[in-house]
N, CA, C and O atoms as a Tripos MOL2 file, in Angstrom:
@<TRIPOS>MOLECULE
protein
  304   303    76     0     0
PROTEIN
NO_CHARGES

@<TRIPOS>ATOM
      1 N           0.8820   -1.1680   -0.0120 N.3       1 UNK1
      2 CA         -0.0190   -0.0050   -0.0040 C.3       1 UNK1
      3 C           0.8600    1.2690    0.0010 C.2       1 UNK1
      4 O           1.8130    1.3360    0.7780 O.2       1 UNK1
      5 N           0.5740    2.2500   -0.8180 N.am      2 UNK2
      6 CA          1.3270    3.4960   -0.8920 C.3       2 UNK2
      7 C           0.6280    4.4270    0.0850 C.2       2 UNK2
      8 O          -0.5940    4.5730    0.0640 O.2       2 UNK2
      9 N           1.4300    5.0580    0.9440 N.am      3 UNK3
     10 CA          0.9080    5.9920    1.9380 C.3       3 UNK3
     11 C           1.4150    7.3500    1.5940 C.2       3 UNK3
     12 O           2.5390    7.4850    1.1110 O.2       3 UNK3
     13 N           0.5890    8.4100    1.8340 N.am      4 UNK4
     14 CA          1.0730    9.7690    1.6600 C.3       4 UNK4
     15 C           2.0850   10.1130    2.7110 C.2       4 UNK4
     16 O           1.9680    9.6840    3.8590 O.2       4 UNK4
     17 N           3.0500   10.8630    2.3450 N.am      5 UNK5
     18 CA          4.0280   11.3420    3.2950 C.3       5 UNK5
     19 C           3.3200   12.2380    4.3060 C.2       5 UNK5
     20 O           2.4300   12.9860    3.9010 O.2       5 UNK5
     21 N           3.6570   12.2090    5.5970 N.am      6 UNK6
     22 CA          3.1080   13.0000    6.5690 C.3       6 UNK6
     23 C           3.3430   14.4700    6.3150 C.2       6 UNK6
     24 O           2.5360   15.2990    6.7360 O.2       6 UNK6
     25 N           4.4100   14.8170    5.6460 N.am      7 UNK7
     26 CA          4.7060   16.2330    5.4160 C.3       7 UNK7
     27 C           3.9560   16.8540    4.2930 C.2       7 UNK7
     28 O           4.0780   18.0530    4.0420 O.2       7 UNK7
     29 N           3.1950   16.0760    3.6230 N.am      8 UNK8
     30 CA          2.3230   16.6050    2.4870 C.3       8 UNK8
     31 C           1.3230   17.6040    3.0130 C.2       8 UNK8
     32 O           0.7520   17.3810    4.0800 O.2       8 UNK8
     33 N           1.0920   18.6690    2.3300 N.am      9 UNK9
     34 CA          0.1410   19.7110    2.7510 C.3       9 UNK9
     35 C          -1.2520   19.2640    2.3730 C.2       9 UNK9
     36 O          -1.5650   19.1770    1.1860 O.2       9 UNK9
     37 N          -2.1390   18.9660    3.3940 N.am     10 UNK10
     38 CA         -3.4860   18.5130    3.0590 C.3      10 UNK10
     39 C          -4.3540   19.6080    2.4250 C.2      10 UNK10
     40 O          -5.4170   19.3150    1.8760 O.2      10 UNK10
     41 N          -3.8940   20.8910    2.5000 N.am     11 UNK11
     42 CA         -4.6860   22.0080    1.9510 C.3      11 UNK11
     43 C          -4.3050   22.3030    0.5290 C.2      11 UNK11
     44 O          -4.9970   23.0700   -0.1410 O.2      11 UNK11
     45 N          -3.1920   21.7040    0.0240 N.am     12 UNK12
     46 CA         -2.7630   22.0880   -1.3330 C.3      12 UNK12
     47 C          -3.6360   21.3780   -2.3230 C.2      12 UNK12
     48 O          -3.8000   20.1580   -2.3220 O.2      12 UNK12
     49 N          -4.1990   22.2370   -3.1920 N.am     13 UNK13
     50 CA         -5.0520   21.7530   -4.3110 C.3      13 UNK13
     51 C          -4.7030   22.5540   -5.5360 C.2      13 UNK13
     52 O          -4.0470   23.5930   -5.4620 O.2      13 UNK13
     53 N          -5.1750   22.0260   -6.7220 N.am     14 UNK14
     54 CA         -4.8010   22.7280   -7.9730 C.3      14 UNK14
     55 C          -5.6410   24.0720   -8.0890 C.2      14 UNK14
     56 O          -5.1630   25.0600   -8.6450 O.2      14 UNK14
     57 N          -6.8430   24.0620   -7.5700 N.am     15 UNK15
     58 CA         -7.6950   25.2150   -7.7190 C.3      15 UNK15
     59 C          -7.2060   26.3470   -6.8050 C.2      15 UNK15
     60 O          -7.0160   26.1220   -5.6100 O.2      15 UNK15
     61 N          -7.0030   27.5320   -7.3290 N.am     16 UNK16
     62 CA         -6.5080   28.6800   -6.5380 C.3      16 UNK16
     63 C          -7.4370   29.8360   -6.5360 C.2      16 UNK16
     64 O          -7.2690   30.7540   -5.7330 O.2      16 UNK16
     65 N          -8.4450   29.8370   -7.4290 N.am     17 UNK17
     66 CA         -9.3170   30.9850   -7.5460 C.3      17 UNK17
     67 C         -10.6380   30.7840   -6.8380 C.2      17 UNK17
     68 O         -11.7060   30.7240   -7.4490 O.2      17 UNK17
     69 N         -10.5210   30.6790   -5.5070 N.am     18 UNK18
     70 CA        -11.7440   30.4130   -4.7060 C.3      18 UNK18
     71 C         -12.6600   31.5800   -4.6470 C.2      18 UNK18
     72 O         -12.2100   32.7260   -4.6490 O.2      18 UNK18
     73 N         -13.9200   31.3250   -4.5960 N.am     19 UNK19
     74 CA        -15.0070   32.3860   -4.5750 C.3      19 UNK19
     75 C         -15.9200   32.0240   -3.4170 C.2      19 UNK19
     76 O         -16.0460   30.8670   -3.0150 O.2      19 UNK19
     77 N         -16.5630   33.0930   -2.8900 N.am     20 UNK20
     78 CA        -17.5070   32.8970   -1.8190 C.3      20 UNK20
     79 C         -18.5600   31.7800   -2.2210 C.2      20 UNK20
     80 O         -19.1550   31.8240   -3.2970 O.2      20 UNK20
     81 N         -18.7370   30.8430   -1.3450 N.am     21 UNK21
     82 CA        -19.7250   29.7230   -1.6460 C.3      21 UNK21
     83 C         -19.0860   28.4660   -2.1180 C.2      21 UNK21
     84 O         -19.7150   27.4080   -2.1130 O.2      21 UNK21
     85 N         -17.8130   28.5540   -2.5390 N.am     22 UNK22
     86 CA        -17.0860   27.3850   -2.9670 C.3      22 UNK22
     87 C         -16.8800   26.4310   -1.7600 C.2      22 UNK22
     88 O         -16.7630   26.8980   -0.6270 O.2      22 UNK22
     89 N         -16.8350   25.0750   -2.0030 N.am     23 UNK23
     90 CA        -16.6360   24.0950   -0.9540 C.3      23 UNK23
     91 C         -15.4400   23.2530   -1.2640 C.2      23 UNK23
     92 O         -15.0860   23.0690   -2.4290 O.2      23 UNK23
     93 N         -14.8150   22.7420   -0.2460 N.am     24 UNK24
     94 CA        -13.7040   21.8050   -0.4170 C.3      24 UNK24
     95 C         -13.7230   20.8710    0.7600 C.2      24 UNK24
     96 O         -14.2360   21.2230    1.8230 O.2      24 UNK24
     97 N         -13.1570   19.6460    0.5890 N.am     25 UNK25
     98 CA        -13.0390   18.6650    1.6910 C.3      25 UNK25
     99 C         -11.5940   18.5980    2.0800 C.2      25 UNK25
    100 O         -10.6910   18.5570    1.2440 O.2      25 UNK25
    101 N         -11.3990   18.5880    3.4050 N.am     26 UNK26
    102 CA        -10.0700   18.5590    4.0240 C.3      26 UNK26
    103 C         -10.0900   17.5490    5.1250 C.2      26 UNK26
    104 O         -11.1080   17.4130    5.8030 O.2      26 UNK26
    105 N          -9.0040   16.8240    5.3420 N.am     27 UNK27
    106 CA         -8.9610   15.8430    6.4580 C.3      27 UNK27
    107 C          -9.2360   16.6140    7.8000 C.2      27 UNK27
    108 O          -8.6460   17.6650    8.0470 O.2      27 UNK27
    109 N         -10.1030   16.0860    8.6130 N.am     28 UNK28
    110 CA        -10.5610   16.7310    9.8080 C.3      28 UNK28
    111 C          -9.3490   16.9810   10.7630 C.2      28 UNK28
    112 O          -9.3260   17.9840   11.4760 O.2      28 UNK28
    113 N          -8.3750   16.0860   10.7670 N.am     29 UNK29
    114 CA         -7.1720   16.2600   11.6220 C.3      29 UNK29
    115 C          -6.4210   17.4960   11.2060 C.2      29 UNK29
    116 O          -5.8870   18.2110   12.0540 O.2      29 UNK29
    117 N          -6.3650   17.7690    9.8970 N.am     30 UNK30
    118 CA         -5.6280   18.9900    9.4350 C.3      30 UNK30
    119 C          -6.3410   20.2730    9.8860 C.2      30 UNK30
    120 O          -5.7200   21.2570   10.2880 O.2      30 UNK30
    121 N          -7.7030   20.2080    9.7960 N.am     31 UNK31
    122 CA         -8.4300   21.4020   10.2370 C.3      31 UNK31
    123 C          -8.2980   21.5860   11.7170 C.2      31 UNK31
    124 O          -8.1210   22.7140   12.1770 O.2      31 UNK31
    125 N          -8.3770   20.5290   12.4820 N.am     32 UNK32
    126 CA         -8.2770   20.6050   13.8980 C.3      32 UNK32
    127 C          -6.9160   21.0810   14.3790 C.2      32 UNK32
    128 O          -6.8130   21.6930   15.4430 O.2      32 UNK32
    129 N          -5.8730   20.8080   13.6080 N.am     33 UNK33
    130 CA         -4.4760   21.2260   13.8830 C.3      33 UNK33
    131 C          -4.3540   22.7420   13.7690 C.2      33 UNK33
    132 O          -3.4370   23.3030   14.3680 O.2      33 UNK33
    133 N          -5.2330   23.4470   13.0260 N.am     34 UNK34
    134 CA         -5.1310   24.8340   12.9020 C.3      34 UNK34
    135 C          -5.6950   25.6510   14.1360 C.2      34 UNK34
    136 O          -5.4180   26.8370   14.3140 O.2      34 UNK34
    137 N          -6.4620   24.9570   14.9200 N.am     35 UNK35
    138 CA         -6.9730   25.6480   16.1310 C.3      35 UNK35
    139 C          -5.7980   26.0250   16.9950 C.2      35 UNK35
    140 O          -4.8400   25.2630   17.1280 O.2      35 UNK35
    141 N          -5.8680   27.1760   17.5690 N.am     36 UNK36
    142 CA         -4.8040   27.6750   18.4130 C.3      36 UNK36
    143 C          -3.6650   28.3340   17.6340 C.2      36 UNK36
    144 O          -2.6580   28.7350   18.2150 O.2      36 UNK36
    145 N          -3.8380   28.4440   16.2820 N.am     37 UNK37
    146 CA         -2.8790   29.1700   15.4570 C.3      37 UNK37
    147 C          -3.4850   30.4330   14.9280 C.2      37 UNK37
    148 O          -4.6730   30.6860   15.1270 O.2      37 UNK37
    149 N          -2.6880   31.2340   14.2550 N.am     38 UNK38
    150 CA         -3.2110   32.4810   13.6190 C.3      38 UNK38
    151 C          -4.1480   32.1640   12.4620 C.2      38 UNK38
    152 O          -4.8430   33.0600   11.9820 O.2      38 UNK38
    153 N          -4.1870   30.9660   12.0190 N.am     39 UNK39
    154 CA         -5.1040   30.6240   10.9060 C.3      39 UNK39
    155 C          -6.5430   30.4460   11.3810 C.2      39 UNK39
    156 O          -7.4590   30.3560   10.5640 O.2      39 UNK39
    157 N          -6.7450   30.3950   12.6790 N.am     40 UNK40
    158 CA         -8.1220   30.1690   13.1870 C.3      40 UNK40
    159 C          -8.5970   31.4010   13.9780 C.2      40 UNK40
    160 O          -7.9400   31.8450   14.9190 O.2      40 UNK40
    161 N          -9.7750   31.9470   13.5620 N.am     41 UNK41
    162 CA        -10.3710   33.0540   14.3240 C.3      41 UNK41
    163 C         -11.4960   32.4690   15.1870 C.2      41 UNK41
    164 O         -12.5660   32.1250   14.6850 O.2      41 UNK41
    165 N         -11.2390   32.3650   16.4580 N.am     42 UNK42
    166 CA        -12.2300   31.6910   17.3760 C.3      42 UNK42
    167 C         -13.4960   32.5750   17.5440 C.2      42 UNK42
    168 O         -14.5730   32.0440   17.8140 O.2      42 UNK42
    169 N         -13.3840   33.8610   17.3930 N.am     43 UNK43
    170 CA        -14.5860   34.7480   17.5670 C.3      43 UNK43
    171 C         -15.5930   34.4810   16.4170 C.2      43 UNK43
    172 O         -16.7870   34.2670   16.6230 O.2      43 UNK43
    173 N         -15.0210   34.5110   15.1980 N.am     44 UNK44
    174 CA        -15.9360   34.2710   14.0180 C.3      44 UNK44
    175 C         -16.0180   32.7850   13.6270 C.2      44 UNK44
    176 O         -16.8100   32.4240   12.7570 O.2      44 UNK44
    177 N         -15.2290   31.9450   14.2450 N.am     45 UNK45
    178 CA        -15.1600   30.4740   13.9370 C.3      45 UNK45
    179 C         -14.9120   30.2020   12.4910 C.2      45 UNK45
    180 O         -15.6080   29.4090   11.8580 O.2      45 UNK45
    181 N         -13.9010   30.8750   11.9640 N.am     46 UNK46
    182 CA        -13.4680   30.7020   10.5540 C.3      46 UNK46
    183 C         -11.9950   30.4110   10.5250 C.2      46 UNK46
    184 O         -11.2620   30.7170   11.4650 O.2      46 UNK46
    185 N         -11.5810   29.8290    9.4570 N.am     47 UNK47
    186 CA        -10.1510   29.4590    9.2480 C.3      47 UNK47
    187 C          -9.6410   30.3200    8.0480 C.2      47 UNK47
    188 O         -10.3700   30.5630    7.0870 O.2      47 UNK47
    189 N          -8.3970   30.7550    8.1450 N.am     48 UNK48
    190 CA         -7.8420   31.4550    6.9720 C.3      48 UNK48
    191 C          -6.8720   30.5000    6.3300 C.2      48 UNK48
    192 O          -5.8070   30.1620    6.8470 O.2      48 UNK48
    193 N          -7.3560   30.0620    5.0750 N.am     49 UNK49
    194 CA         -6.6080   29.1640    4.2340 C.3      49 UNK49
    195 C          -6.5420   29.6730    2.8170 C.2      49 UNK49
    196 O          -7.5620   30.1150    2.2890 O.2      49 UNK49
    197 N          -5.3660   29.6320    2.1580 N.am     50 UNK50
    198 CA         -5.2040   30.0610    0.8010 C.3      50 UNK50
    199 C          -5.6960   31.5350    0.5860 C.2      50 UNK50
    200 O          -6.1990   31.8860   -0.4810 O.2      50 UNK50
    201 N          -5.5360   32.3280    1.5850 N.am     51 UNK51
    202 CA         -5.8850   33.7340    1.4790 C.3      51 UNK51
    203 C          -7.3850   34.0200    1.5330 C.2      51 UNK51
    204 O          -7.8090   35.1430    1.2580 O.2      51 UNK51
    205 N          -8.1790   33.0280    1.8810 N.am     52 UNK52
    206 CA         -9.6300   33.2090    1.9800 C.3      52 UNK52
    207 C         -10.1130   32.7000    3.3870 C.2      52 UNK52
    208 O          -9.3800   32.0000    4.0860 O.2      52 UNK52
    209 N         -11.3090   33.0580    3.7530 N.am     53 UNK53
    210 CA        -11.8860   32.6230    5.0130 C.3      53 UNK53
    211 C         -12.8610   31.5000    4.7800 C.2      53 UNK53
    212 O         -13.7130   31.5500    3.8930 O.2      53 UNK53
    213 N         -12.7000   30.4270    5.6520 N.am     54 UNK54
    214 CA        -13.4750   29.2240    5.4480 C.3      54 UNK54
    215 C         -14.1690   28.8440    6.7050 C.2      54 UNK54
    216 O         -13.5800   28.9320    7.7820 O.2      54 UNK54
    217 N         -15.4360   28.4110    6.6140 N.am     55 UNK55
    218 CA        -16.1870   27.9590    7.7830 C.3      55 UNK55
    219 C         -16.4890   26.4010    7.6150 C.2      55 UNK55
    220 O         -16.7730   25.9160    6.5200 O.2      55 UNK55
    221 N         -16.4110   25.7120    8.7080 N.am     56 UNK56
    222 CA        -16.7640   24.2230    8.6630 C.3      56 UNK56
    223 C         -18.2420   24.1430    8.4970 C.2      56 UNK56
    224 O         -18.9880   24.6480    9.3350 O.2      56 UNK56
    225 N         -18.6920   23.5170    7.4300 N.am     57 UNK57
    226 CA        -20.1140   23.2540    7.1630 C.3      57 UNK57
    227 C         -20.5500   21.9210    7.6820 C.2      57 UNK57
    228 O         -21.6840   21.7750    8.1400 O.2      57 UNK57
    229 N         -19.6400   20.8970    7.6200 N.am     58 UNK58
    230 CA        -20.0220   19.5820    8.0300 C.3      58 UNK58
    231 C         -18.7390   18.7370    8.2980 C.2      58 UNK58
    232 O         -17.6820   19.0100    7.7300 O.2      58 UNK58
    233 N         -18.8530   17.7610    9.1310 N.am     59 UNK59
    234 CA        -17.8830   16.7140    9.3860 C.3      59 UNK59
    235 C         -18.4820   15.4320    8.9480 C.2      59 UNK59
    236 O         -19.5910   15.0490    9.3170 O.2      59 UNK59
    237 N         -17.6770   14.7700    8.1210 N.am     60 UNK60
    238 CA        -18.1680   13.4670    7.5790 C.3      60 UNK60
    239 C         -17.2240   12.3530    7.9990 C.2      60 UNK60
    240 O         -16.0100   12.4800    7.8350 O.2      60 UNK60
    241 N         -17.7600   11.2640    8.5380 N.am     61 UNK61
    242 CA        -17.0020   10.0670    8.9430 C.3      61 UNK61
    243 C         -17.1740    9.0970    7.8120 C.2      61 UNK61
    244 O         -18.3030    8.6990    7.5240 O.2      61 UNK61
    245 N         -16.1220    8.7020    7.1640 N.am     62 UNK62
    246 CA        -16.1890    7.8130    6.0220 C.3      62 UNK62
    247 C         -16.0610    6.3350    6.5150 C.2      62 UNK62
    248 O         -15.6090    6.0380    7.6210 O.2      62 UNK62
    249 N         -16.4930    5.4590    5.6090 N.am     63 UNK63
    250 CA        -16.4800    3.9600    5.9780 C.3      63 UNK63
    251 C         -15.0740    3.4960    6.2510 C.2      63 UNK63
    252 O         -14.8990    2.5400    7.0060 O.2      63 UNK63
    253 N         -14.0200    4.1400    5.6590 N.am     64 UNK64
    254 CA        -12.6620    3.6710    5.9270 C.3      64 UNK64
    255 C         -12.1180    4.1870    7.2460 C.2      64 UNK64
    256 O         -10.9720    3.9100    7.5990 O.2      64 UNK64
    257 N         -12.9030    4.9090    7.9480 N.am     65 UNK65
    258 CA        -12.4820    5.3640    9.2490 C.3      65 UNK65
    259 C         -11.9460    6.7900    9.3450 C.2      65 UNK65
    260 O         -11.7210    7.3260   10.4310 O.2      65 UNK65
    261 N         -11.7480    7.3930    8.1470 N.am     66 UNK66
    262 CA        -11.2520    8.7670    8.0970 C.3      66 UNK66
    263 C         -12.4070    9.7670    8.2620 C.2      66 UNK66
    264 O         -13.5480    9.4830    7.8970 O.2      66 UNK66
    265 N         -12.0840   10.9420    8.8200 N.am     67 UNK67
    266 CA        -13.0990   11.9640    8.9510 C.3      67 UNK67
    267 C         -12.5970   13.1820    8.0600 C.2      67 UNK67
    268 O         -11.4060   13.4850    7.9880 O.2      67 UNK67
    269 N         -13.5330   13.7990    7.4380 N.am     68 UNK68
    270 CA        -13.2150   14.9680    6.6020 C.3      68 UNK68
    271 C         -14.1100   16.0980    7.0020 C.2      68 UNK68
    272 O         -15.2320   15.8700    7.4540 O.2      68 UNK68
    273 N         -13.6470   17.3070    6.8510 N.am     69 UNK69
    274 CA        -14.4690   18.4910    7.0540 C.3      69 UNK69
    275 C         -14.8180   19.0490    5.6940 C.2      69 UNK69
    276 O         -13.9890   19.0640    4.7840 O.2      69 UNK69
    277 N         -16.0530   19.5080    5.5610 N.am     70 UNK70
    278 CA        -16.4420   20.2450    4.3640 C.3      70 UNK70
    279 C         -16.3370   21.7210    4.7510 C.2      70 UNK70
    280 O         -17.0120   22.1720    5.6760 O.2      70 UNK70
    281 N         -15.4980   22.4650    4.0470 N.am     71 UNK71
    282 CA        -15.2840   23.8590    4.3260 C.3      71 UNK71
    283 C         -15.9610   24.6380    3.2060 C.2      71 UNK71
    284 O         -15.9240   24.2370    2.0430 O.2      71 UNK71
    285 N         -16.6010   25.7940    3.5840 N.am     72 UNK72
    286 CA        -17.2700   26.6850    2.6130 C.3      72 UNK72
    287 C         -16.5640   28.0240    2.7420 C.2      72 UNK72
    288 O         -16.3200   28.5230    3.8400 O.2      72 UNK72
    289 N         -16.2520   28.5750    1.6100 N.am     73 UNK73
    290 CA        -15.6000   29.8780    1.4900 C.3      73 UNK73
    291 C         -16.6220   30.9830    1.8510 C.2      73 UNK73
    292 O         -17.6920   31.0600    1.2460 O.2      73 UNK73
    293 N         -16.2910   31.8180    2.8220 N.am     74 UNK74
    294 CA        -17.2260   32.8740    3.2560 C.3      74 UNK74
    295 C         -16.6530   34.2400    2.9580 C.2      74 UNK74
    296 O         -15.4780   34.3690    2.6120 O.2      74 UNK74
    297 N         -17.5010   35.2850    3.0970 N.am     75 UNK75
    298 CA        -17.0050   36.6560    2.7800 C.3      75 UNK75
    299 C         -15.9860   37.1550    3.8200 C.2      75 UNK75
    300 O         -15.9100   36.6670    4.9470 O.2      75 UNK75
    301 N         -15.2130   38.1490    3.3790 N.am     76 UNK76
    302 CA        -14.2280   38.6200    4.2390 C.3      76 UNK76
    303 C         -14.8250   39.4860    5.3750 C.2      76 UNK76
    304 O         -14.0870   39.9820    6.2260 O.2      76 UNK76
@<TRIPOS>BOND
     1     1     2 1
     2     2     3 1
     3     3     4 2
     4     3     5 am
     5     5     6 1
     6     6     7 1
     7     7     8 2
     8     7     9 am
     9     9    10 1
    10    10    11 1
    11    11    12 2
    12    11    13 am
    13    13    14 1
    14    14    15 1
    15    15    16 2
    16    15    17 am
    17    17    18 1
    18    18    19 1
    19    19    20 2
    20    19    21 am
    21    21    22 1
    22    22    23 1
    23    23    24 2
    24    23    25 am
    25    25    26 1
    26    26    27 1
    27    27    28 2
    28    27    29 am
    29    29    30 1
    30    30    31 1
    31    31    32 2
    32    31    33 am
    33    33    34 1
    34    34    35 1
    35    35    36 2
    36    35    37 am
    37    37    38 1
    38    38    39 1
    39    39    40 2
    40    39    41 am
    41    41    42 1
    42    42    43 1
    43    43    44 2
    44    43    45 am
    45    45    46 1
    46    46    47 1
    47    47    48 2
    48    47    49 am
    49    49    50 1
    50    50    51 1
    51    51    52 2
    52    51    53 am
    53    53    54 1
    54    54    55 1
    55    55    56 2
    56    55    57 am
    57    57    58 1
    58    58    59 1
    59    59    60 2
    60    59    61 am
    61    61    62 1
    62    62    63 1
    63    63    64 2
    64    63    65 am
    65    65    66 1
    66    66    67 1
    67    67    68 2
    68    67    69 am
    69    69    70 1
    70    70    71 1
    71    71    72 2
    72    71    73 am
    73    73    74 1
    74    74    75 1
    75    75    76 2
    76    75    77 am
    77    77    78 1
    78    78    79 1
    79    79    80 2
    80    79    81 am
    81    81    82 1
    82    82    83 1
    83    83    84 2
    84    83    85 am
    85    85    86 1
    86    86    87 1
    87    87    88 2
    88    87    89 am
    89    89    90 1
    90    90    91 1
    91    91    92 2
    92    91    93 am
    93    93    94 1
    94    94    95 1
    95    95    96 2
    96    95    97 am
    97    97    98 1
    98    98    99 1
    99    99   100 2
   100    99   101 am
   101   101   102 1
   102   102   103 1
   103   103   104 2
   104   103   105 am
   105   105   106 1
   106   106   107 1
   107   107   108 2
   108   107   109 am
   109   109   110 1
   110   110   111 1
   111   111   112 2
   112   111   113 am
   113   113   114 1
   114   114   115 1
   115   115   116 2
   116   115   117 am
   117   117   118 1
   118   118   119 1
   119   119   120 2
   120   119   121 am
   121   121   122 1
   122   122   123 1
   123   123   124 2
   124   123   125 am
   125   125   126 1
   126   126   127 1
   127   127   128 2
   128   127   129 am
   129   129   130 1
   130   130   131 1
   131   131   132 2
   132   131   133 am
   133   133   134 1
   134   134   135 1
   135   135   136 2
   136   135   137 am
   137   137   138 1
   138   138   139 1
   139   139   140 2
   140   139   141 am
   141   141   142 1
   142   142   143 1
   143   143   144 2
   144   143   145 am
   145   145   146 1
   146   146   147 1
   147   147   148 2
   148   147   149 am
   149   149   150 1
   150   150   151 1
   151   151   152 2
   152   151   153 am
   153   153   154 1
   154   154   155 1
   155   155   156 2
   156   155   157 am
   157   157   158 1
   158   158   159 1
   159   159   160 2
   160   159   161 am
   161   161   162 1
   162   162   163 1
   163   163   164 2
   164   163   165 am
   165   165   166 1
   166   166   167 1
   167   167   168 2
   168   167   169 am
   169   169   170 1
   170   170   171 1
   171   171   172 2
   172   171   173 am
   173   173   174 1
   174   174   175 1
   175   175   176 2
   176   175   177 am
   177   177   178 1
   178   178   179 1
   179   179   180 2
   180   179   181 am
   181   181   182 1
   182   182   183 1
   183   183   184 2
   184   183   185 am
   185   185   186 1
   186   186   187 1
   187   187   188 2
   188   187   189 am
   189   189   190 1
   190   190   191 1
   191   191   192 2
   192   191   193 am
   193   193   194 1
   194   194   195 1
   195   195   196 2
   196   195   197 am
   197   197   198 1
   198   198   199 1
   199   199   200 2
   200   199   201 am
   201   201   202 1
   202   202   203 1
   203   203   204 2
   204   203   205 am
   205   205   206 1
   206   206   207 1
   207   207   208 2
   208   207   209 am
   209   209   210 1
   210   210   211 1
   211   211   212 2
   212   211   213 am
   213   213   214 1
   214   214   215 1
   215   215   216 2
   216   215   217 am
   217   217   218 1
   218   218   219 1
   219   219   220 2
   220   219   221 am
   221   221   222 1
   222   222   223 1
   223   223   224 2
   224   223   225 am
   225   225   226 1
   226   226   227 1
   227   227   228 2
   228   227   229 am
   229   229   230 1
   230   230   231 1
   231   231   232 2
   232   231   233 am
   233   233   234 1
   234   234   235 1
   235   235   236 2
   236   235   237 am
   237   237   238 1
   238   238   239 1
   239   239   240 2
   240   239   241 am
   241   241   242 1
   242   242   243 1
   243   243   244 2
   244   243   245 am
   245   245   246 1
   246   246   247 1
   247   247   248 2
   248   247   249 am
   249   249   250 1
   250   250   251 1
   251   251   252 2
   252   251   253 am
   253   253   254 1
   254   254   255 1
   255   255   256 2
   256   255   257 am
   257   257   258 1
   258   258   259 1
   259   259   260 2
   260   259   261 am
   261   261   262 1
   262   262   263 1
   263   263   264 2
   264   263   265 am
   265   265   266 1
   266   266   267 1
   267   267   268 2
   268   267   269 am
   269   269   270 1
   270   270   271 1
   271   271   272 2
   272   271   273 am
   273   273   274 1
   274   274   275 1
   275   275   276 2
   276   275   277 am
   277   277   278 1
   278   278   279 1
   279   279   280 2
   280   279   281 am
   281   281   282 1
   282   282   283 1
   283   283   284 2
   284   283   285 am
   285   285   286 1
   286   286   287 1
   287   287   288 2
   288   287   289 am
   289   289   290 1
   290   290   291 1
   291   291   292 2
   292   291   293 am
   293   293   294 1
   294   294   295 1
   295   295   296 2
   296   295   297 am
   297   297   298 1
   298   298   299 1
   299   299   300 2
   300   299   301 am
   301   301   302 1
   302   302   303 1
   303   303   304 2
@<TRIPOS>SUBSTRUCTURE
     1 UNK1         2 RESIDUE 1 A UNK
     2 UNK2         6 RESIDUE 1 A UNK
     3 UNK3        10 RESIDUE 1 A UNK
     4 UNK4        14 RESIDUE 1 A UNK
     5 UNK5        18 RESIDUE 1 A UNK
     6 UNK6        22 RESIDUE 1 A UNK
     7 UNK7        26 RESIDUE 1 A UNK
     8 UNK8        30 RESIDUE 1 A UNK
     9 UNK9        34 RESIDUE 1 A UNK
    10 UNK10       38 RESIDUE 1 A UNK
    11 UNK11       42 RESIDUE 1 A UNK
    12 UNK12       46 RESIDUE 1 A UNK
    13 UNK13       50 RESIDUE 1 A UNK
    14 UNK14       54 RESIDUE 1 A UNK
    15 UNK15       58 RESIDUE 1 A UNK
    16 UNK16       62 RESIDUE 1 A UNK
    17 UNK17       66 RESIDUE 1 A UNK
    18 UNK18       70 RESIDUE 1 A UNK
    19 UNK19       74 RESIDUE 1 A UNK
    20 UNK20       78 RESIDUE 1 A UNK
    21 UNK21       82 RESIDUE 1 A UNK
    22 UNK22       86 RESIDUE 1 A UNK
    23 UNK23       90 RESIDUE 1 A UNK
    24 UNK24       94 RESIDUE 1 A UNK
    25 UNK25       98 RESIDUE 1 A UNK
    26 UNK26      102 RESIDUE 1 A UNK
    27 UNK27      106 RESIDUE 1 A UNK
    28 UNK28      110 RESIDUE 1 A UNK
    29 UNK29      114 RESIDUE 1 A UNK
    30 UNK30      118 RESIDUE 1 A UNK
    31 UNK31      122 RESIDUE 1 A UNK
    32 UNK32      126 RESIDUE 1 A UNK
    33 UNK33      130 RESIDUE 1 A UNK
    34 UNK34      134 RESIDUE 1 A UNK
    35 UNK35      138 RESIDUE 1 A UNK
    36 UNK36      142 RESIDUE 1 A UNK
    37 UNK37      146 RESIDUE 1 A UNK
    38 UNK38      150 RESIDUE 1 A UNK
    39 UNK39      154 RESIDUE 1 A UNK
    40 UNK40      158 RESIDUE 1 A UNK
    41 UNK41      162 RESIDUE 1 A UNK
    42 UNK42      166 RESIDUE 1 A UNK
    43 UNK43      170 RESIDUE 1 A UNK
    44 UNK44      174 RESIDUE 1 A UNK
    45 UNK45      178 RESIDUE 1 A UNK
    46 UNK46      182 RESIDUE 1 A UNK
    47 UNK47      186 RESIDUE 1 A UNK
    48 UNK48      190 RESIDUE 1 A UNK
    49 UNK49      194 RESIDUE 1 A UNK
    50 UNK50      198 RESIDUE 1 A UNK
    51 UNK51      202 RESIDUE 1 A UNK
    52 UNK52      206 RESIDUE 1 A UNK
    53 UNK53      210 RESIDUE 1 A UNK
    54 UNK54      214 RESIDUE 1 A UNK
    55 UNK55      218 RESIDUE 1 A UNK
    56 UNK56      222 RESIDUE 1 A UNK
    57 UNK57      226 RESIDUE 1 A UNK
    58 UNK58      230 RESIDUE 1 A UNK
    59 UNK59      234 RESIDUE 1 A UNK
    60 UNK60      238 RESIDUE 1 A UNK
    61 UNK61      242 RESIDUE 1 A UNK
    62 UNK62      246 RESIDUE 1 A UNK
    63 UNK63      250 RESIDUE 1 A UNK
    64 UNK64      254 RESIDUE 1 A UNK
    65 UNK65      258 RESIDUE 1 A UNK
    66 UNK66      262 RESIDUE 1 A UNK
    67 UNK67      266 RESIDUE 1 A UNK
    68 UNK68      270 RESIDUE 1 A UNK
    69 UNK69      274 RESIDUE 1 A UNK
    70 UNK70      278 RESIDUE 1 A UNK
    71 UNK71      282 RESIDUE 1 A UNK
    72 UNK72      286 RESIDUE 1 A UNK
    73 UNK73      290 RESIDUE 1 A UNK
    74 UNK74      294 RESIDUE 1 A UNK
    75 UNK75      298 RESIDUE 1 A UNK
    76 UNK76      302 RESIDUE 1 A UNK
């Protein structure tokens, strides 16, 4: 089985022109790791990723045991 290297950036994707309302899935562990950093605004409960603000819309537990967060791009 080929495993991803732990140093790989889970937020890196090809799309770079995010717009308000766009959604993306990110491993829940990666999102949770941003809490307590400058990337998380606890007052507004949004994350700053790729120069945009993102809110967690849902957490999904997959059959393979992994959890992902659905993030939605929100206005500045």
